[in-house]
Every structure is written in structure tokens, then in C-alpha cells.
C-alpha positions as CSV (number, residue, x, y, z in Angstrom):
1,M,-102.5,-26.7,-90.8
2,L,-103.4,-24.5,-87.9
3,A,-100.7,-22.8,-85.9
4,R,-99.5,-24.4,-82.7
5,K,-100.5,-21.5,-80.5
6,S,-104.1,-21.6,-81.8
7,I,-104.4,-25.3,-80.9
8,I,-103.1,-25.0,-77.3
9,P,-104.3,-21.9,-75.5
10,E,-101.8,-20.1,-73.4
11,E,-103.6,-20.8,-70.1
12,F,-103.3,-24.6,-70.7
13,S,-99.6,-24.5,-71.8
14,L,-96.8,-25.7,-69.6
15,P,-95.7,-22.2,-68.4
16,G,-99.3,-21.4,-67.6
17,L,-100.0,-24.5,-65.6
18,A,-96.7,-24.2,-63.8
19,S,-97.5,-20.6,-62.7
20,R,-100.8,-21.9,-61.1
21,I,-99.0,-24.5,-58.9
22,H,-98.5,-23.2,-55.4
23,R,-94.8,-23.4,-54.5
24,K,-93.1,-22.9,-51.2
25,P,-90.5,-20.2,-51.0
26,V,-87.0,-21.4,-51.7
27,F,-84.0,-19.7,-50.4
28,R,-81.5,-19.2,-53.2
29,D,-77.9,-18.5,-52.8
30,R,-77.2,-14.8,-52.8
31,V,-75.3,-13.5,-55.7
32,N,-71.8,-12.2,-54.7
33,K,-71.8,-8.4,-54.9
34,A,-69.1,-5.9,-54.4
35,R,-68.6,-5.0,-50.8
36,F,-68.7,-1.3,-49.7
37,I,-65.7,-1.5,-47.4
38,A,-62.9,-4.0,-48.0
39,K,-61.4,-6.1,-45.2
40,S,-58.3,-3.9,-45.3
41,G,-60.5,-0.8,-44.7
42,S,-60.2,0.7,-48.1
43,C,-63.5,2.1,-49.7
44,N,-64.5,0.1,-52.7
45,L,-65.9,3.1,-54.6
46,A,-65.0,4.4,-58.0
47,H,-65.5,8.1,-58.9
48,K,-66.4,8.5,-62.6
49,N,-67.4,11.3,-64.9
50,I,-66.0,14.1,-62.7
51,R,-66.3,17.2,-64.9
52,E,-64.9,19.8,-62.5
53,Q,-61.3,18.5,-62.3
54,G,-60.0,22.0,-61.5
55,R,-61.3,21.7,-57.9
56,F,-58.4,19.3,-57.2
57,L,-55.9,22.0,-58.3
58,Q,-57.4,24.5,-55.8
59,D,-56.0,22.2,-53.0
60,V,-52.6,21.3,-54.4
61,F,-51.1,20.1,-51.2
62,T,-53.8,17.6,-50.4
63,T,-53.7,16.4,-54.0
64,L,-50.0,15.8,-53.7
65,V,-50.4,13.9,-50.4
66,D,-53.2,11.7,-51.9
67,L,-51.1,10.7,-54.9
68,K,-49.3,7.4,-55.0
69,W,-45.6,7.3,-54.1
70,R,-44.4,6.9,-57.7
71,F,-46.2,10.0,-58.9
72,T,-45.0,12.0,-55.8
73,L,-41.4,11.0,-56.5
74,V,-41.7,12.0,-60.2
75,I,-43.2,15.3,-59.3
76,F,-40.5,15.9,-56.6
77,T,-37.7,15.2,-59.1
78,M,-39.2,17.2,-62.0
79,T,-39.9,20.2,-59.8
80,F,-36.3,20.6,-58.8
81,L,-35.0,19.9,-62.3
82,C,-37.4,22.4,-63.9
83,S,-36.5,25.1,-61.3
84,W,-32.7,24.5,-61.9
85,L,-33.2,24.7,-65.7
86,L,-35.4,27.8,-65.4
87,F,-32.9,29.8,-63.3
88,A,-30.0,28.4,-65.4
89,M,-31.7,30.1,-68.4
90,C,-32.0,33.3,-66.3
91,W,-28.3,33.2,-65.4
92,W,-27.3,32.5,-69.0
93,L,-29.4,35.5,-70.2
94,V,-27.8,37.8,-67.6
95,A,-24.4,36.7,-68.7
96,F,-25.3,37.1,-72.4
97,A,-26.8,40.6,-71.8
98,H,-23.7,41.7,-70.0
99,G,-21.4,40.3,-72.7
100,D,-19.7,37.7,-70.5
101,L,-20.1,35.0,-73.2
102,V,-18.0,37.0,-75.8
103,P,-14.8,35.1,-76.5
104,N,-12.6,38.2,-77.1
105,R,-13.7,40.0,-73.9
106,T,-11.5,42.8,-72.6
107,S,-9.8,41.9,-69.3
108,G,-10.7,45.2,-67.7
109,I,-14.5,44.6,-67.4
110,E,-15.5,42.2,-64.6
111,Q,-18.2,39.5,-65.2
112,C,-21.6,39.4,-63.5
113,V,-20.9,35.8,-62.5
114,T,-17.4,34.6,-62.7
115,N,-16.5,31.5,-64.8
116,V,-20.0,31.3,-66.4
117,K,-19.0,30.8,-70.1
118,S,-21.8,28.5,-71.3
119,F,-25.3,27.2,-70.5
120,T,-23.7,24.2,-68.8
121,S,-21.7,26.4,-66.4
122,A,-24.9,28.5,-65.9
123,F,-26.8,25.3,-65.0
124,L,-24.1,24.3,-62.5
125,F,-24.2,27.7,-60.9
126,S,-28.0,27.5,-60.6
127,I,-27.7,24.2,-58.7
128,E,-25.1,25.7,-56.4
129,V,-27.3,28.7,-55.6
130,Q,-30.5,26.8,-54.9
131,V,-29.1,23.9,-52.9
132,T,-26.4,26.1,-51.2
133,I,-23.6,23.6,-51.6
134,G,-20.9,26.3,-52.1
135,F,-20.0,28.6,-55.0
136,G,-16.5,27.4,-55.5
137,H,-14.8,29.3,-58.3
138,R,-18.2,30.5,-59.7
139,M,-19.5,33.4,-57.8
140,I,-21.6,36.6,-58.2
141,T,-20.0,40.0,-58.4
142,E,-21.2,43.6,-57.8
143,Q,-21.3,44.5,-61.5
144,C,-25.0,43.5,-62.2
145,P,-28.0,44.5,-60.0
146,T,-30.0,42.1,-62.2
147,A,-27.9,39.2,-61.1
148,I,-28.5,40.2,-57.4
149,A,-32.3,40.2,-58.0
150,V,-32.1,36.8,-59.7
151,L,-30.1,35.4,-56.8
152,I,-32.8,36.7,-54.3
153,F,-35.7,35.2,-56.3
154,Q,-34.0,31.9,-56.7
155,N,-33.3,31.6,-53.0
156,I,-36.9,32.4,-52.2
157,A,-38.2,29.9,-54.8
158,G,-35.9,27.2,-53.6
159,L,-37.1,27.6,-50.0
160,I,-40.8,27.4,-51.1
161,I,-40.1,24.3,-53.2
162,N,-38.2,22.6,-50.3
163,A,-41.0,23.4,-47.8
164,I,-43.8,22.1,-50.0
165,M,-42.0,18.9,-51.1
166,L,-40.6,18.0,-47.7
167,G,-43.9,18.7,-46.1
168,C,-45.7,16.6,-48.6
169,I,-43.3,13.7,-48.1
170,F,-43.6,14.0,-44.3
171,M,-47.4,13.9,-44.4
172,K,-47.3,10.9,-46.7
173,T,-45.0,9.0,-44.3
174,A,-47.0,10.1,-41.2
175,Q,-50.5,9.5,-42.6
176,S,-53.1,8.2,-40.1
177,H,-53.8,5.0,-42.0
178,R,-50.2,3.9,-41.3
179,R,-51.0,3.6,-37.6
180,A,-54.2,1.7,-38.5
181,E,-52.1,-1.1,-39.9
182,T,-51.5,-2.3,-36.3
183,L,-55.2,-2.0,-35.4
184,I,-56.7,-5.4,-36.1
185,F,-60.2,-6.8,-36.3
186,S,-61.4,-10.4,-36.2
187,R,-61.8,-12.2,-39.5
188,N,-65.5,-13.1,-38.7
189,A,-68.2,-11.6,-36.6
190,V,-70.5,-13.8,-34.4
191,I,-74.1,-13.8,-33.2
192,A,-74.7,-15.5,-29.9
193,V,-76.8,-15.1,-26.7
194,R,-75.4,-12.8,-24.1
195,N,-77.4,-11.8,-21.0
196,N,-80.4,-13.6,-22.4
197,R,-80.4,-11.5,-25.6
198,L,-79.1,-12.1,-29.1
199,C,-76.0,-10.0,-29.7
200,F,-73.8,-9.2,-32.7
201,M,-70.1,-9.3,-31.6
202,T,-66.8,-8.6,-33.1
203,R,-63.3,-8.3,-31.6
204,V,-60.8,-5.5,-32.0
205,G,-57.2,-5.2,-30.8
206,D,-54.1,-3.1,-30.9
207,L,-50.7,-4.7,-31.6
208,R,-48.6,-1.7,-30.4
209,K,-47.9,-0.8,-26.8
210,S,-48.5,2.9,-27.4
211,M,-52.2,3.3,-26.9
212,I,-55.0,5.0,-28.9
213,I,-56.3,7.9,-26.8
214,G,-60.1,8.4,-26.8
215,A,-60.8,5.3,-28.9
216,A,-64.4,5.1,-30.1
217,V,-66.1,2.3,-32.1
218,R,-69.1,2.9,-34.4
219,L,-71.2,0.2,-36.2
220,Q,-73.2,0.8,-39.4
221,V,-75.3,-1.5,-41.4
222,V,-75.3,-0.8,-45.2
223,R,-77.9,-2.4,-47.4
224,K,-80.1,-1.6,-50.4
225,T,-83.5,-0.4,-49.4
226,T,-86.7,0.9,-51.1
227,T,-88.8,3.6,-49.5
228,P,-92.6,3.4,-49.5
229,E,-92.6,6.0,-52.3
230,G,-90.6,3.6,-54.5
231,E,-87.3,5.4,-54.2
232,V,-84.4,2.9,-54.3
233,I,-81.4,3.8,-52.0
234,P,-78.5,1.6,-53.1
235,I,-76.3,2.5,-50.1
236,H,-78.5,3.0,-47.0
237,Q,-76.4,3.6,-43.9
238,I,-78.0,2.7,-40.6
239,D,-76.2,3.6,-37.3
240,V,-76.0,0.7,-34.8
241,Q,-75.6,1.3,-31.1
242,T,-73.1,-0.7,-29.0
243,E,-73.1,-1.6,-25.3
244,S,-71.0,1.5,-24.5
245,A,-73.4,3.9,-26.2
246,A,-74.0,5.7,-22.9
247,A,-70.3,6.7,-22.9
248,S,-70.2,7.9,-26.5
249,N,-68.9,4.5,-27.6
250,S,-65.5,5.4,-26.0
251,I,-63.4,2.3,-25.1
252,F,-60.1,1.8,-23.3
253,L,-58.2,-0.3,-25.9
254,L,-55.5,-1.7,-23.5
255,A,-56.2,-5.3,-24.5
256,P,-58.3,-6.9,-27.3
257,L,-62.0,-6.1,-26.6
258,I,-65.2,-7.7,-27.9
259,I,-67.6,-5.0,-29.3
260,C,-71.1,-6.1,-28.6
261,H,-74.3,-4.9,-30.2
262,T,-77.6,-6.0,-28.5
263,I,-80.1,-6.9,-31.2
264,N,-83.2,-5.1,-29.9
265,K,-86.2,-3.5,-31.5
266,E,-84.2,-0.6,-32.8
267,S,-81.6,-2.9,-34.5
268,P,-81.8,-3.5,-38.3
269,L,-81.0,-7.2,-37.5
270,Y,-84.1,-7.6,-35.3
271,D,-86.3,-9.4,-37.8
272,L,-83.5,-11.6,-39.3
273,S,-83.2,-15.3,-38.4
274,A,-80.1,-17.4,-39.1
275,M,-81.5,-18.5,-42.5
276,E,-82.7,-15.1,-43.5
277,L,-79.4,-13.5,-42.5
278,Q,-77.5,-15.8,-44.9
279,C,-79.9,-14.9,-47.8
280,S,-80.0,-11.1,-47.0
281,D,-78.0,-8.5,-48.8
282,L,-76.4,-6.4,-46.0
283,E,-72.9,-5.4,-44.8
284,V,-71.9,-4.4,-41.3
285,I,-69.2,-1.8,-41.1
286,V,-67.0,-1.4,-38.0
287,I,-65.1,2.0,-37.6
288,L,-62.5,2.5,-34.9
289,E,-61.3,6.1,-34.4
290,G,-58.8,7.6,-31.9
291,V,-55.8,9.8,-31.4
292,V,-52.3,8.3,-31.7
293,E,-50.5,8.7,-28.3
294,T,-47.0,9.3,-29.8
295,T,-47.9,11.7,-32.6
296,G,-51.2,13.2,-31.7
297,I,-52.6,12.4,-35.1
298,T,-56.2,11.2,-35.4
299,T,-56.4,7.8,-37.0
300,Q,-59.2,5.6,-38.3
301,A,-59.3,1.9,-38.9
302,R,-62.2,0.2,-40.8
303,T,-63.4,-3.2,-41.8
304,S,-66.7,-4.8,-42.8
305,Y,-68.6,-8.1,-42.5
306,V,-70.8,-9.5,-45.2
307,T,-73.4,-12.2,-44.4
308,E,-71.0,-15.0,-45.2
309,E,-68.6,-13.7,-42.6
310,I,-71.1,-13.6,-39.7
311,Q,-71.2,-16.9,-37.8
312,W,-74.5,-17.6,-36.1
313,G,-74.2,-19.5,-32.8
314,H,-70.5,-18.9,-32.1
315,R,-68.6,-17.1,-29.5
316,F,-65.0,-15.8,-29.3
317,V,-62.6,-17.8,-27.2
318,P,-60.8,-15.9,-24.3
319,I,-57.3,-14.9,-25.2
320,V,-56.3,-12.9,-22.1
321,T,-54.7,-14.9,-19.3
322,E,-52.8,-14.1,-16.1
323,E,-49.3,-15.5,-15.9
324,D,-46.9,-14.7,-13.0
325,G,-48.8,-11.6,-12.1
326,V,-48.8,-10.3,-15.7
327,Y,-51.7,-10.3,-18.1
328,S,-50.8,-12.1,-21.3
329,V,-52.6,-11.9,-24.7
330,D,-52.4,-14.8,-27.1
331,Y,-52.9,-13.3,-30.6
332,S,-52.8,-16.7,-32.2
333,K,-56.4,-17.3,-31.0
334,F,-57.6,-13.7,-31.8
335,G,-60.2,-14.9,-34.3
336,N,-61.0,-18.3,-32.9
337,T,-64.6,-19.1,-32.1
338,V,-66.5,-22.0,-30.5
339,K,-70.0,-23.1,-31.0
340,V,-72.6,-22.3,-28.3
341,A,-76.3,-22.9,-27.8
342,T,-78.1,-20.2,-29.8
343,P,-81.7,-20.2,-31.1
344,R,-81.9,-20.1,-34.9
345,C,-84.9,-17.7,-34.8
346,S,-84.9,-14.0,-35.0
347,A,-84.6,-11.6,-32.0
348,R,-88.3,-10.7,-32.5
349,E,-89.4,-14.3,-32.2
350,L,-87.2,-14.7,-29.2
351,D,-88.8,-11.7,-27.5
352,E,-92.3,-13.0,-28.3
353,K,-91.5,-16.6,-27.1
354,P,-88.9,-16.6,-24.4
355,S,-89.4,-20.4,-24.0
356,I,-87.4,-20.9,-27.2
357,L,-84.2,-19.9,-25.4
358,I,-85.0,-22.2,-22.4
359,Q,-85.6,-25.1,-24.7
360,T,-82.4,-24.4,-26.6
361,L,-80.4,-24.3,-23.5
362,Q,-82.0,-27.5,-22.2
363,K,-81.2,-29.3,-25.4
364,S,-77.6,-28.1,-25.3
365,E,-77.3,-29.3,-21.7
366,L,-78.7,-32.7,-22.6
367,S,-76.4,-33.1,-25.6
368,H,-73.4,-32.1,-23.4
369,Q,-74.3,-34.7,-20.8
370,N,-74.7,-37.3,-23.5
371,S,-71.3,-36.5,-24.9
372,L,-69.8,-36.8,-21.4
373,R,-71.4,-40.2,-20.9
374,K,-70.0,-41.4,-24.2
375,R,-66.6,-40.1,-23.4
376,N,-66.6,-41.8,-20.0
377,S,-67.8,-45.1,-21.5
378,M,-65.1,-44.9,-24.1
379,R,-62.5,-44.4,-21.3
380,R,-63.9,-47.4,-19.4
381,N,-63.7,-49.6,-22.5
382,N,-60.2,-48.6,-23.2
383,S,-59.2,-49.2,-19.6
384,M,-60.9,-52.6,-19.6
385,R,-59.0,-53.6,-22.7
386,N,-55.7,-53.1,-20.9
387,G,-54.6,-56.1,-18.8
388,G,-52.8,-56.5,-15.5
389,G,-53.0,-53.9,-12.9
390,S,-55.4,-51.7,-14.8
391,S,-58.1,-54.4,-14.7
392,G,-57.6,-54.9,-11.0
393,T,-57.9,-51.2,-10.5
394,M,-61.1,-51.2,-12.6
395,R,-62.5,-54.0,-10.5
396,R,-61.8,-52.2,-7.3
397,N,-63.4,-49.0,-8.6
398,N,-66.5,-51.0,-9.8
399,S,-66.8,-52.7,-6.4
400,A,-66.5,-49.3,-4.7
401,L,-69.2,-47.9,-6.9
402,T,-71.6,-50.9,-6.4
403,V,-71.5,-50.7,-2.6
404,P,-73.5,-47.4,-2.3
405,K,-76.0,-48.7,-4.9
406,V,-76.6,-52.0,-2.9
407,Q,-76.8,-50.1,0.4
408,E,-79.4,-47.8,-1.2
409,H,-81.4,-50.7,-2.5
410,L,-81.5,-52.3,1.0
411,N,-82.7,-49.1,2.6
412,N,-85.5,-48.8,0.1
413,T,-86.6,-52.4,0.6
414,S,-86.6,-52.1,4.4
């Protein structure tokens, strides 16, 4: 019996026939990928296979500041314990060399350090010297120049350790990202029409009354690209200009602001429609930088928006109102959006065919009028269902409305 593949040629098999059928492109759901910047602002990047680990030891202070708190506290504790034990050993050796630890010591010879009779007493004396809590009945004498030298070295070492450890803890508590916790971004970004152009918009705000001096906002689009030479760039960063580009993106962050990027020919979003945006693989990063007014430390807050977090055809609701001569900000509506009339085409198609925008606005106006008519009819029906005085009022209103219509009809016939 012949083999199956010899009976049915490959070009007439089901896969071969299916490959010849012309199919329309189908938009598939994008596979969820790891985002480059998390919503909290942390970089989702793992460093692996770093061979030159010694470079971190060349900048010990920065390494200590970057460590987690549990490691910092362990290093802080172990540094002091090791220094106390090291100098306790030195004091014990000085006492041992001078013969202070001999039980049957003659009373005429004075000790280098009084009342140091064991390693425990030497350890206690080391703590008293380094933290300067008072010598008590243990004190140094003039008998040993070596003990004086050890005292000087321990005081210098203690000051250096205190300066490094306290400075490290101060820098960890005053890090710039702590101030960034009160700089907030909207949960979603929106794309809508502003000044007859498609715009990408996001909202930023500051919860503290102390301002950010010289605040500047930068936008970047990160996506995977392939060059004409075939080189694959997994993280291609493209700078995006905002409306305040002429002023170096500087903003006055007194109240929550809407950062707007006009989608023009230079924008990486210029060729993307609403459907293509949902199927694309890009990420928009928003970076806010400035100087903290109270401390003078430069801070930076970051967030990002993937395609699922970009709402096409929405606009942020206003949250700043004037009440009794004071501007009030309602942060409960900080990320709220409303639907607006927006073409679903790309910005390129909108530039080539401006009539699309006019048609979209006209359809939106007609739908708005129809909804108002339905709402008014429902109100009339509800009022007619009510009896008594409400029905009489409706009759009077209807009669008042019919008089102009009848008068108009008479004028036309005459």
C-alpha cells in the first residue's frame, strides 16, 4: 500500500489549500508583556550576570544608601559591635602587656586602665570610650603611652563611623522618591480632539501645599522597533513634545494640570487609529522633575501608560472650582473622564480628510439633540401620568405652546 503523502500531494492537502485562500487581516489580542515603568514609577528592569561587582565597593556610600532598610540596619549594628570588639581586644592586649591582668600584682605599680581585669571589663571600657557616656570608675592613666594612642585612634574611628552611618540614614530618609509619593498621575490617559487636533492628554497633581520649583514634564514613547538594516531595538525611546515645549516643558504645578501632546507629523502616534492603538505594542512614559521647595532636593516622579490604559474619545472632567473667592480642588474626580465626540481614525487621516472631524461633530450634535428630545418626552409622559393640578398645568402649557403654532399657520395661509 502506498504511503499517504504519495497519494495526496502537498499542494492539494488541507494546509496547502488553506494557505491559498485570501484572508482579511484579523486584529488579535496583544499578549500581555512586562511594562518598562510600573505605575508606581519603579523601573521594571533586572540586572543579571554583572561580573565586575567590585565597582559597587568603590562607591560605598551610594551602595549603602541604595540598600534596603533591613540590610542598612544590620550593617549599622554590626559596624558598631565589630568596632567595640576590636578596640576591646586592643585594650585587653594593652592591659595584658602591662601586667594588669596578673592576680598577685604589687600595689605600688599603677595600671594603664584602672579596673580592667578581664575581657568583659575591657569591652565595657571600649564602649565607654567610643560613645562617650562617661568613664565611671574605669579610666586611663599616664603609665602607658600605648593606651593613649589607642584612645586617640578609637575616638577618630568612632567619629568616622558615626558620620558615615548617620549620613547614610539621613540620606535614606530624605531621598527624592519620598517626595514623589505625593506627586500623583491619572490612572488612565486619554486621546481626544483639542483645538481641532487629536491630542494625547494626562493629568498630574501635587497633594502638598509646598510647591515643586521649576517643575518640568517629559513624555517618551517606548516600543520595540526594527531598523531597515534588520537590527532589532527592544527598548526604543522616542521623545515626545508637549504644548509647553517652547518654555522647556516647565510648568507651574500650583493645581492639577492636564499635560497635552498634540499628535502631529513628528509624533510616533501619528499613524495609529483607535483600533491600531489597542493592538500596538507601545508604552508612554511620563516623567515629572523638579526641586522640592522645603529641602532643595531634586525629585523625580514617573509613571507609564500601556495601550490598555489609553482611553480613546475621552476627556478629563474639570476638578477646580471657585468657592467663596477660593479655588477648590476635588481630588475625588482626579481621574474621572467623560466620552466626547472623537474620530476613530488616525491623525494622518484626519489631516488628509478634515471633513471627518466635521461629520463626527455633526453626528454627536444630532445624537445629543435626540437624547434631549427623548428626555423631554419622558418628562412629559411622567407629568401626564400624575393627576390633579399637574394635569391642569400641562394643559395650560400645551395650550400656550399651540397658540404660536396656530398663529404661524394663519400667517402662512394668508
